[in-house]
C-alpha beads as a LAMMPS data file, in Angstrom:
LAMMPS data file: protein, C-alpha beads

377 atoms
376 bonds

1 atom types
1 bond types

-500.0 500.0 xlo xhi
-500.0 500.0 ylo yhi
-500.0 500.0 zlo zhi

Masses

1 110.0

Atoms # bond

1 1 1 432.677 -175.225 -227.117
2 1 1 431.510 -174.219 -230.608
3 1 1 433.792 -172.677 -233.255
4 1 1 431.876 -169.417 -232.938
5 1 1 432.664 -169.217 -229.216
6 1 1 436.290 -170.060 -229.889
7 1 1 436.616 -167.189 -232.373
8 1 1 435.227 -164.752 -229.811
9 1 1 437.981 -165.420 -227.286
10 1 1 438.844 -162.394 -225.161
11 1 1 441.854 -160.258 -225.929
12 1 1 443.628 -161.475 -222.789
13 1 1 444.054 -164.886 -224.363
14 1 1 445.808 -163.416 -227.416
15 1 1 449.293 -163.598 -226.006
16 1 1 452.272 -164.307 -228.221
17 1 1 453.451 -167.157 -225.990
18 1 1 450.125 -168.862 -225.375
19 1 1 450.087 -172.402 -226.809
20 1 1 446.408 -172.334 -227.753
21 1 1 446.504 -170.931 -231.290
22 1 1 444.834 -174.192 -232.382
23 1 1 441.694 -173.098 -230.543
24 1 1 441.028 -170.530 -233.242
25 1 1 440.869 -173.119 -236.036
26 1 1 439.040 -176.429 -236.643
27 1 1 440.558 -179.250 -234.614
28 1 1 441.615 -181.274 -237.645
29 1 1 443.497 -178.376 -239.318
30 1 1 446.801 -179.068 -237.536
31 1 1 446.845 -182.848 -237.336
32 1 1 449.258 -183.047 -240.268
33 1 1 450.908 -179.655 -239.817
34 1 1 451.982 -179.834 -236.149
35 1 1 453.529 -182.805 -234.267
36 1 1 451.469 -184.023 -231.290
37 1 1 454.211 -183.151 -228.823
38 1 1 454.543 -179.529 -229.971
39 1 1 452.083 -176.686 -229.508
40 1 1 451.737 -174.084 -232.264
41 1 1 452.250 -170.563 -230.925
42 1 1 451.046 -167.301 -232.416
43 1 1 454.687 -166.242 -232.341
44 1 1 455.489 -169.180 -234.668
45 1 1 453.168 -167.729 -237.280
46 1 1 454.687 -164.272 -236.915
47 1 1 458.212 -165.718 -237.185
48 1 1 457.482 -167.240 -240.592
49 1 1 455.708 -164.119 -241.873
50 1 1 458.794 -162.832 -243.789
51 1 1 458.891 -166.135 -245.691
52 1 1 455.202 -165.860 -246.454
53 1 1 455.679 -162.246 -247.496
54 1 1 458.507 -163.170 -249.863
55 1 1 456.424 -165.973 -251.357
56 1 1 453.459 -163.668 -251.852
57 1 1 455.771 -161.013 -253.281
58 1 1 457.142 -163.481 -255.829
59 1 1 453.610 -164.321 -256.931
60 1 1 452.740 -160.635 -257.229
61 1 1 455.925 -159.848 -259.159
62 1 1 455.247 -162.706 -261.570
63 1 1 451.669 -161.514 -262.096
64 1 1 452.842 -157.931 -262.617
65 1 1 455.824 -158.553 -264.918
66 1 1 453.735 -160.925 -267.023
67 1 1 451.889 -157.847 -268.327
68 1 1 455.090 -156.429 -269.820
69 1 1 456.703 -159.511 -271.334
70 1 1 456.630 -160.190 -275.052
71 1 1 455.662 -163.679 -276.094
72 1 1 458.007 -164.952 -278.831
73 1 1 456.337 -167.306 -281.293
74 1 1 457.021 -170.995 -281.162
75 1 1 459.817 -171.983 -283.623
76 1 1 458.512 -173.908 -286.591
77 1 1 461.701 -174.356 -288.652
78 1 1 462.870 -177.346 -286.640
79 1 1 463.211 -180.007 -289.336
80 1 1 464.855 -180.456 -292.731
81 1 1 461.591 -179.864 -294.597
82 1 1 460.625 -176.564 -292.956
83 1 1 464.056 -174.962 -292.589
84 1 1 464.490 -174.224 -296.352
85 1 1 461.042 -172.553 -296.367
86 1 1 462.039 -170.460 -293.374
87 1 1 465.263 -169.398 -295.156
88 1 1 463.247 -168.447 -298.225
89 1 1 460.931 -166.395 -296.033
90 1 1 463.896 -164.532 -294.527
91 1 1 465.186 -163.694 -298.013
92 1 1 461.760 -162.421 -299.118
93 1 1 461.167 -160.377 -295.970
94 1 1 464.602 -158.752 -295.803
95 1 1 465.514 -158.709 -299.487
96 1 1 462.182 -157.811 -301.096
97 1 1 459.573 -156.579 -298.631
98 1 1 461.852 -154.459 -296.450
99 1 1 463.451 -152.426 -299.300
100 1 1 460.012 -151.939 -300.875
101 1 1 458.602 -150.695 -297.574
102 1 1 461.530 -148.306 -297.080
103 1 1 460.810 -146.844 -300.537
104 1 1 457.098 -146.491 -299.667
105 1 1 457.858 -144.742 -296.374
106 1 1 460.470 -142.471 -297.997
107 1 1 458.028 -141.530 -300.744
108 1 1 455.418 -140.794 -298.093
109 1 1 457.744 -138.448 -296.239
110 1 1 458.671 -136.626 -299.457
111 1 1 455.006 -136.061 -300.314
112 1 1 454.149 -135.101 -296.747
113 1 1 456.963 -132.592 -296.226
114 1 1 456.554 -131.018 -299.674
115 1 1 452.933 -130.265 -298.756
116 1 1 453.157 -129.688 -295.003
117 1 1 455.916 -127.063 -294.994
118 1 1 454.169 -124.702 -297.465
119 1 1 450.810 -125.158 -295.712
120 1 1 452.307 -124.512 -292.287
121 1 1 454.356 -121.505 -293.386
122 1 1 452.068 -119.782 -295.907
123 1 1 448.633 -120.195 -294.321
124 1 1 449.308 -118.733 -290.897
125 1 1 446.613 -116.126 -291.413
126 1 1 443.996 -118.746 -292.297
127 1 1 443.884 -120.906 -289.205
128 1 1 440.820 -122.991 -290.038
129 1 1 442.034 -123.901 -293.515
130 1 1 445.570 -124.552 -292.269
131 1 1 444.381 -126.839 -289.459
132 1 1 442.130 -128.771 -291.802
133 1 1 444.957 -129.326 -294.305
134 1 1 447.468 -130.210 -291.593
135 1 1 445.007 -132.708 -290.143
136 1 1 444.603 -134.377 -293.546
137 1 1 448.378 -134.488 -294.056
138 1 1 448.974 -136.092 -290.642
139 1 1 446.412 -138.765 -291.518
140 1 1 448.251 -139.259 -294.837
141 1 1 451.701 -139.813 -293.326
142 1 1 450.215 -142.220 -290.770
143 1 1 448.687 -144.169 -293.669
144 1 1 452.157 -144.430 -295.238
145 1 1 453.521 -145.740 -291.924
146 1 1 450.818 -148.421 -291.781
147 1 1 451.532 -149.325 -295.428
148 1 1 455.232 -149.723 -294.571
149 1 1 454.290 -152.599 -292.238
150 1 1 451.768 -154.022 -294.718
151 1 1 449.231 -153.189 -292.042
152 1 1 445.980 -155.133 -292.256
153 1 1 443.695 -153.097 -289.993
154 1 1 439.983 -153.723 -289.703
155 1 1 437.913 -150.946 -288.126
156 1 1 434.595 -151.773 -286.498
157 1 1 431.967 -149.190 -285.639
158 1 1 431.315 -145.575 -286.654
159 1 1 434.304 -143.365 -287.401
160 1 1 435.022 -140.847 -284.598
161 1 1 434.192 -137.202 -285.153
162 1 1 435.076 -133.993 -283.342
163 1 1 432.534 -133.001 -280.700
164 1 1 432.882 -130.877 -277.568
165 1 1 432.862 -132.509 -274.138
166 1 1 434.093 -135.834 -275.529
167 1 1 437.242 -137.880 -274.968
168 1 1 438.424 -141.168 -276.505
169 1 1 440.304 -143.771 -274.445
170 1 1 442.059 -146.929 -275.665
171 1 1 444.210 -149.764 -274.372
172 1 1 447.896 -149.317 -275.127
173 1 1 450.298 -151.834 -276.679
174 1 1 452.767 -149.723 -278.641
175 1 1 453.277 -146.235 -279.988
176 1 1 451.920 -147.595 -283.259
177 1 1 448.472 -147.592 -281.571
178 1 1 448.480 -143.856 -282.157
179 1 1 449.482 -144.301 -285.818
180 1 1 446.826 -146.961 -286.431
181 1 1 444.118 -144.703 -284.990
182 1 1 445.504 -141.497 -286.468
183 1 1 445.283 -142.677 -290.069
184 1 1 441.487 -142.739 -289.709
185 1 1 440.984 -139.666 -287.502
186 1 1 443.462 -136.925 -286.605
187 1 1 443.350 -137.224 -282.822
188 1 1 445.060 -134.908 -280.392
189 1 1 446.851 -137.386 -278.153
190 1 1 448.253 -137.217 -274.615
191 1 1 451.695 -138.818 -274.776
192 1 1 454.987 -139.139 -272.945
193 1 1 457.690 -136.838 -274.334
194 1 1 460.282 -138.924 -276.193
195 1 1 463.880 -138.119 -277.187
196 1 1 465.446 -138.311 -280.647
197 1 1 463.580 -138.100 -283.938
198 1 1 460.287 -139.060 -282.267
199 1 1 460.607 -136.075 -279.951
200 1 1 461.346 -133.831 -282.955
201 1 1 458.125 -134.970 -284.632
202 1 1 456.227 -134.420 -281.401
203 1 1 457.401 -130.840 -280.999
204 1 1 456.829 -129.883 -284.649
205 1 1 454.350 -131.854 -286.762
206 1 1 452.169 -133.431 -284.075
207 1 1 451.994 -130.137 -282.213
208 1 1 449.869 -128.861 -285.096
209 1 1 447.010 -131.271 -284.304
210 1 1 446.881 -130.218 -280.657
211 1 1 448.814 -133.066 -279.041
212 1 1 449.839 -132.624 -275.397
213 1 1 453.155 -133.932 -274.064
214 1 1 454.277 -134.682 -270.516
215 1 1 457.230 -136.109 -268.622
216 1 1 456.562 -138.806 -266.002
217 1 1 459.442 -137.600 -263.830
218 1 1 458.094 -134.034 -263.584
219 1 1 455.364 -133.687 -260.953
220 1 1 454.456 -130.182 -262.157
221 1 1 453.639 -131.589 -265.617
222 1 1 450.571 -133.307 -264.162
223 1 1 448.954 -130.025 -263.201
224 1 1 449.764 -128.472 -266.577
225 1 1 448.408 -131.501 -268.453
226 1 1 445.224 -131.545 -266.343
227 1 1 444.598 -127.886 -267.168
228 1 1 445.277 -128.412 -270.890
229 1 1 442.954 -131.423 -270.929
230 1 1 440.043 -129.397 -269.590
231 1 1 440.714 -126.576 -272.027
232 1 1 440.925 -128.961 -274.976
233 1 1 437.716 -130.799 -274.089
234 1 1 435.808 -127.524 -273.853
235 1 1 436.962 -126.328 -277.297
236 1 1 434.433 -126.945 -280.076
237 1 1 436.975 -126.686 -282.925
238 1 1 439.683 -128.877 -281.406
239 1 1 440.560 -132.299 -282.763
240 1 1 439.121 -135.311 -280.872
241 1 1 441.123 -136.008 -277.730
242 1 1 442.741 -139.464 -277.416
243 1 1 444.125 -140.771 -274.114
244 1 1 445.822 -144.061 -273.267
245 1 1 444.826 -144.210 -269.576
246 1 1 447.056 -147.197 -268.746
247 1 1 449.986 -144.784 -269.007
248 1 1 452.353 -147.415 -270.394
249 1 1 452.568 -150.121 -273.059
250 1 1 451.088 -153.491 -272.057
251 1 1 451.608 -156.688 -274.056
252 1 1 448.052 -156.887 -275.486
253 1 1 447.159 -159.835 -273.286
254 1 1 446.242 -157.765 -270.224
255 1 1 444.953 -154.354 -269.188
256 1 1 446.390 -152.598 -266.142
257 1 1 444.626 -149.947 -264.072
258 1 1 443.302 -146.895 -265.917
259 1 1 444.361 -143.506 -264.563
260 1 1 441.311 -141.540 -263.510
261 1 1 442.296 -138.234 -265.137
262 1 1 440.359 -138.890 -268.338
263 1 1 437.278 -139.852 -266.338
264 1 1 436.919 -136.797 -264.120
265 1 1 436.666 -134.219 -266.916
266 1 1 432.864 -134.318 -266.960
267 1 1 432.993 -135.442 -270.598
268 1 1 431.533 -138.360 -272.516
269 1 1 434.089 -141.173 -272.726
270 1 1 434.293 -143.140 -275.999
271 1 1 436.122 -146.470 -275.520
272 1 1 438.364 -147.889 -278.262
273 1 1 439.538 -151.502 -278.098
274 1 1 442.691 -152.507 -280.010
275 1 1 443.686 -156.135 -280.513
276 1 1 446.733 -157.291 -282.501
277 1 1 446.917 -160.690 -284.112
278 1 1 450.355 -162.138 -283.362
279 1 1 450.346 -164.574 -286.264
280 1 1 453.134 -162.638 -288.050
281 1 1 454.642 -160.311 -285.432
282 1 1 454.163 -159.261 -281.820
283 1 1 453.279 -155.558 -281.914
284 1 1 454.100 -155.014 -278.228
285 1 1 456.784 -152.356 -277.721
286 1 1 458.939 -152.967 -274.648
287 1 1 460.444 -149.501 -274.364
288 1 1 462.846 -150.632 -271.627
289 1 1 464.521 -153.132 -273.954
290 1 1 464.339 -151.606 -277.436
291 1 1 464.129 -148.183 -279.037
292 1 1 461.153 -147.208 -281.148
293 1 1 463.378 -147.264 -284.247
294 1 1 464.280 -150.891 -283.553
295 1 1 460.613 -151.628 -282.958
296 1 1 459.680 -150.126 -286.329
297 1 1 462.388 -152.144 -288.089
298 1 1 460.987 -155.281 -286.478
299 1 1 457.545 -154.453 -287.884
300 1 1 458.897 -153.538 -291.316
301 1 1 460.758 -156.851 -291.627
302 1 1 457.722 -158.943 -290.677
303 1 1 455.148 -160.307 -293.097
304 1 1 452.352 -158.027 -291.899
305 1 1 450.805 -156.298 -288.879
306 1 1 447.254 -157.572 -288.385
307 1 1 444.971 -155.568 -286.123
308 1 1 441.321 -155.064 -285.176
309 1 1 439.992 -151.751 -283.837
310 1 1 436.559 -151.411 -282.254
311 1 1 434.929 -148.002 -281.683
312 1 1 432.592 -148.819 -278.809
313 1 1 429.475 -147.191 -277.422
314 1 1 430.092 -143.849 -275.631
315 1 1 429.849 -143.966 -271.839
316 1 1 428.857 -141.361 -269.259
317 1 1 429.436 -141.344 -265.521
318 1 1 426.474 -142.781 -263.663
319 1 1 424.881 -141.011 -260.653
320 1 1 426.880 -141.754 -257.525
321 1 1 429.752 -143.295 -259.513
322 1 1 433.287 -142.164 -258.704
323 1 1 435.940 -141.463 -261.350
324 1 1 437.805 -144.628 -260.341
325 1 1 434.665 -146.761 -260.667
326 1 1 433.916 -145.130 -264.017
327 1 1 437.454 -145.903 -265.209
328 1 1 437.153 -149.544 -264.129
329 1 1 433.804 -149.899 -265.904
330 1 1 435.257 -148.568 -269.163
331 1 1 438.332 -150.780 -268.748
332 1 1 436.054 -153.785 -268.387
333 1 1 434.199 -152.866 -271.602
334 1 1 437.468 -152.567 -273.549
335 1 1 438.919 -155.755 -272.044
336 1 1 435.845 -157.844 -272.877
337 1 1 435.709 -156.578 -276.473
338 1 1 439.434 -157.142 -277.141
339 1 1 439.664 -160.397 -275.161
340 1 1 442.143 -159.022 -272.605
341 1 1 442.576 -160.007 -268.950
342 1 1 442.141 -157.311 -266.305
343 1 1 444.823 -157.134 -263.598
344 1 1 444.819 -154.800 -260.558
345 1 1 448.259 -153.262 -261.083
346 1 1 449.359 -149.675 -261.643
347 1 1 451.325 -149.527 -264.891
348 1 1 453.609 -146.777 -263.508
349 1 1 455.239 -149.407 -261.261
350 1 1 456.941 -150.549 -264.463
351 1 1 459.090 -147.399 -264.238
352 1 1 459.330 -146.797 -260.474
353 1 1 459.173 -149.851 -258.244
354 1 1 459.036 -149.154 -254.470
355 1 1 462.335 -149.516 -252.635
356 1 1 462.945 -152.490 -250.265
357 1 1 462.987 -150.151 -247.229
358 1 1 459.644 -148.685 -248.265
359 1 1 458.171 -152.180 -248.623
360 1 1 459.548 -153.187 -245.199
361 1 1 457.939 -150.153 -243.559
362 1 1 454.624 -150.974 -245.241
363 1 1 454.846 -154.584 -244.064
364 1 1 455.713 -153.526 -240.517
365 1 1 452.744 -151.147 -240.346
366 1 1 450.480 -153.857 -241.746
367 1 1 451.652 -156.382 -239.133
368 1 1 451.099 -153.853 -236.337
369 1 1 447.598 -153.100 -237.576
370 1 1 446.774 -156.842 -237.676
371 1 1 447.950 -157.283 -234.073
372 1 1 445.912 -154.289 -232.946
373 1 1 442.797 -155.715 -234.554
374 1 1 443.424 -159.076 -232.876
375 1 1 443.818 -157.419 -229.477
376 1 1 440.624 -155.434 -229.958
377 1 1 438.567 -158.623 -230.494

Bonds

1 1 1 2
2 1 2 3
3 1 3 4
4 1 4 5
5 1 5 6
6 1 6 7
7 1 7 8
8 1 8 9
9 1 9 10
10 1 10 11
11 1 11 12
12 1 12 13
13 1 13 14
14 1 14 15
15 1 15 16
16 1 16 17
17 1 17 18
18 1 18 19
19 1 19 20
20 1 20 21
21 1 21 22
22 1 22 23
23 1 23 24
24 1 24 25
25 1 25 26
26 1 26 27
27 1 27 28
28 1 28 29
29 1 29 30
30 1 30 31
31 1 31 32
32 1 32 33
33 1 33 34
34 1 34 35
35 1 35 36
36 1 36 37
37 1 37 38
38 1 38 39
39 1 39 40
40 1 40 41
41 1 41 42
42 1 42 43
43 1 43 44
44 1 44 45
45 1 45 46
46 1 46 47
47 1 47 48
48 1 48 49
49 1 49 50
50 1 50 51
51 1 51 52
52 1 52 53
53 1 53 54
54 1 54 55
55 1 55 56
56 1 56 57
57 1 57 58
58 1 58 59
59 1 59 60
60 1 60 61
61 1 61 62
62 1 62 63
63 1 63 64
64 1 64 65
65 1 65 66
66 1 66 67
67 1 67 68
68 1 68 69
69 1 69 70
70 1 70 71
71 1 71 72
72 1 72 73
73 1 73 74
74 1 74 75
75 1 75 76
76 1 76 77
77 1 77 78
78 1 78 79
79 1 79 80
80 1 80 81
81 1 81 82
82 1 82 83
83 1 83 84
84 1 84 85
85 1 85 86
86 1 86 87
87 1 87 88
88 1 88 89
89 1 89 90
90 1 90 91
91 1 91 92
92 1 92 93
93 1 93 94
94 1 94 95
95 1 95 96
96 1 96 97
97 1 97 98
98 1 98 99
99 1 99 100
100 1 100 101
101 1 101 102
102 1 102 103
103 1 103 104
104 1 104 105
105 1 105 106
106 1 106 107
107 1 107 108
108 1 108 109
109 1 109 110
110 1 110 111
111 1 111 112
112 1 112 113
113 1 113 114
114 1 114 115
115 1 115 116
116 1 116 117
117 1 117 118
118 1 118 119
119 1 119 120
120 1 120 121
121 1 121 122
122 1 122 123
123 1 123 124
124 1 124 125
125 1 125 126
126 1 126 127
127 1 127 128
128 1 128 129
129 1 129 130
130 1 130 131
131 1 131 132
132 1 132 133
133 1 133 134
134 1 134 135
135 1 135 136
136 1 136 137
137 1 137 138
138 1 138 139
139 1 139 140
140 1 140 141
141 1 141 142
142 1 142 143
143 1 143 144
144 1 144 145
145 1 145 146
146 1 146 147
147 1 147 148
148 1 148 149
149 1 149 150
150 1 150 151
151 1 151 152
152 1 152 153
153 1 153 154
154 1 154 155
155 1 155 156
156 1 156 157
157 1 157 158
158 1 158 159
159 1 159 160
160 1 160 161
161 1 161 162
162 1 162 163
163 1 163 164
164 1 164 165
165 1 165 166
166 1 166 167
167 1 167 168
168 1 168 169
169 1 169 170
170 1 170 171
171 1 171 172
172 1 172 173
173 1 173 174
174 1 174 175
175 1 175 176
176 1 176 177
177 1 177 178
178 1 178 179
179 1 179 180
180 1 180 181
181 1 181 182
182 1 182 183
183 1 183 184
184 1 184 185
185 1 185 186
186 1 186 187
187 1 187 188
188 1 188 189
189 1 189 190
190 1 190 191
191 1 191 192
192 1 192 193
193 1 193 194
194 1 194 195
195 1 195 196
196 1 196 197
197 1 197 198
198 1 198 199
199 1 199 200
200 1 200 201
201 1 201 202
202 1 202 203
203 1 203 204
204 1 204 205
205 1 205 206
206 1 206 207
207 1 207 208
208 1 208 209
209 1 209 210
210 1 210 211
211 1 211 212
212 1 212 213
213 1 213 214
214 1 214 215
215 1 215 216
216 1 216 217
217 1 217 218
218 1 218 219
219 1 219 220
220 1 220 221
221 1 221 222
222 1 222 223
223 1 223 224
224 1 224 225
225 1 225 226
226 1 226 227
227 1 227 228
228 1 228 229
229 1 229 230
230 1 230 231
231 1 231 232
232 1 232 233
233 1 233 234
234 1 234 235
235 1 235 236
236 1 236 237
237 1 237 238
238 1 238 239
239 1 239 240
240 1 240 241
241 1 241 242
242 1 242 243
243 1 243 244
244 1 244 245
245 1 245 246
246 1 246 247
247 1 247 248
248 1 248 249
249 1 249 250
250 1 250 251
251 1 251 252
252 1 252 253
253 1 253 254
254 1 254 255
255 1 255 256
256 1 256 257
257 1 257 258
258 1 258 259
259 1 259 260
260 1 260 261
261 1 261 262
262 1 262 263
263 1 263 264
264 1 264 265
265 1 265 266
266 1 266 267
267 1 267 268
268 1 268 269
269 1 269 270
270 1 270 271
271 1 271 272
272 1 272 273
273 1 273 274
274 1 274 275
275 1 275 276
276 1 276 277
277 1 277 278
278 1 278 279
279 1 279 280
280 1 280 281
281 1 281 282
282 1 282 283
283 1 283 284
284 1 284 285
285 1 285 286
286 1 286 287
287 1 287 288
288 1 288 289
289 1 289 290
290 1 290 291
291 1 291 292
292 1 292 293
293 1 293 294
294 1 294 295
295 1 295 296
296 1 296 297
297 1 297 298
298 1 298 299
299 1 299 300
300 1 300 301
301 1 301 302
302 1 302 303
303 1 303 304
304 1 304 305
305 1 305 306
306 1 306 307
307 1 307 308
308 1 308 309
309 1 309 310
310 1 310 311
311 1 311 312
312 1 312 313
313 1 313 314
314 1 314 315
315 1 315 316
316 1 316 317
317 1 317 318
318 1 318 319
319 1 319 320
320 1 320 321
321 1 321 322
322 1 322 323
323 1 323 324
324 1 324 325
325 1 325 326
326 1 326 327
327 1 327 328
328 1 328 329
329 1 329 330
330 1 330 331
331 1 331 332
332 1 332 333
333 1 333 334
334 1 334 335
335 1 335 336
336 1 336 337
337 1 337 338
338 1 338 339
339 1 339 340
340 1 340 341
341 1 341 342
342 1 342 343
343 1 343 344
344 1 344 345
345 1 345 346
346 1 346 347
347 1 347 348
348 1 348 349
349 1 349 350
350 1 350 351
351 1 351 352
352 1 352 353
353 1 353 354
354 1 354 355
355 1 355 356
356 1 356 357
357 1 357 358
358 1 358 359
359 1 359 360
360 1 360 361
361 1 361 362
362 1 362 363
363 1 363 364
364 1 364 365
365 1 365 366
366 1 366 367
367 1 367 368
368 1 368 369
369 1 369 370
370 1 370 371
371 1 371 372
372 1 372 373
373 1 373 374
374 1 374 375
375 1 375 376
376 1 376 377
């Protein structure tokens, strides 16, 4: 009997206790797996399925968590010749560069606030002039932030400009992505609402450039954000809209799935690829392990933050293309340009992993569906 005829065995033969599971596979497949005196039952395969599921789950977890792990540099101060140089570097970074950078950032805030407060308070009747000046001041303070890291940022491509029916999307490594892009163009960004001094800046200064905030835990925020997105895209005088569609910070080695919200607005999508060089510091912000203040201090005590930014060719949805397919196509363009690996995971799982009971129910339903398909053959 040929293999084709064996695979088309009637459903009556698919019994859990039948000892002819070998008939469904090539004859030499089980010579080393099953002893000659023992028949392999379909029930045997089902009995080991939890083990297989756990093994597959471990592989998936490793692939998923790899996207959110920082990669510490290899130590180089391991011998008597290099250790004194490393000590000298620590003294220079913490004793010279860091105080200088604090002075630069403090000076930037003094200049910014001394200009921003009068502009914001005294020009309320001149909206166009006020918005233009506030936009320039936000770009200025972001430039001071980049200078406080000794940021070496190289921009490739034409500088973005404000146009209706247009949205910019970029891969996301840290909150400094926004600062790096904002120093060139005052974007209105979609961002998670943060506590502390970052939240204060969000609700005051960044509100002036049209930024939109949301809370992942609030389901109603999604509807409000979707409505605000459409309104912002339609406005001709609004600042360019910037979205990080991954929805979370990824370690700049991978890209996770893009949320489709930015791709179903009926607007032209302008991809931006951001790639950090980790020669001096890893710019990835693991928000579950460190605060943004700690992250900034890490950057300010490094030698420099080296980064490349590519403004890529605008993309439009093709005929017959869904929003999800459009998002994946743009993600591929960004990943190729920045040299990032695409993985099929939802970044929100970083914050809300499914419970064990939920996974068990999913596995049970999957097993039942497999058995039904086998019985139907």
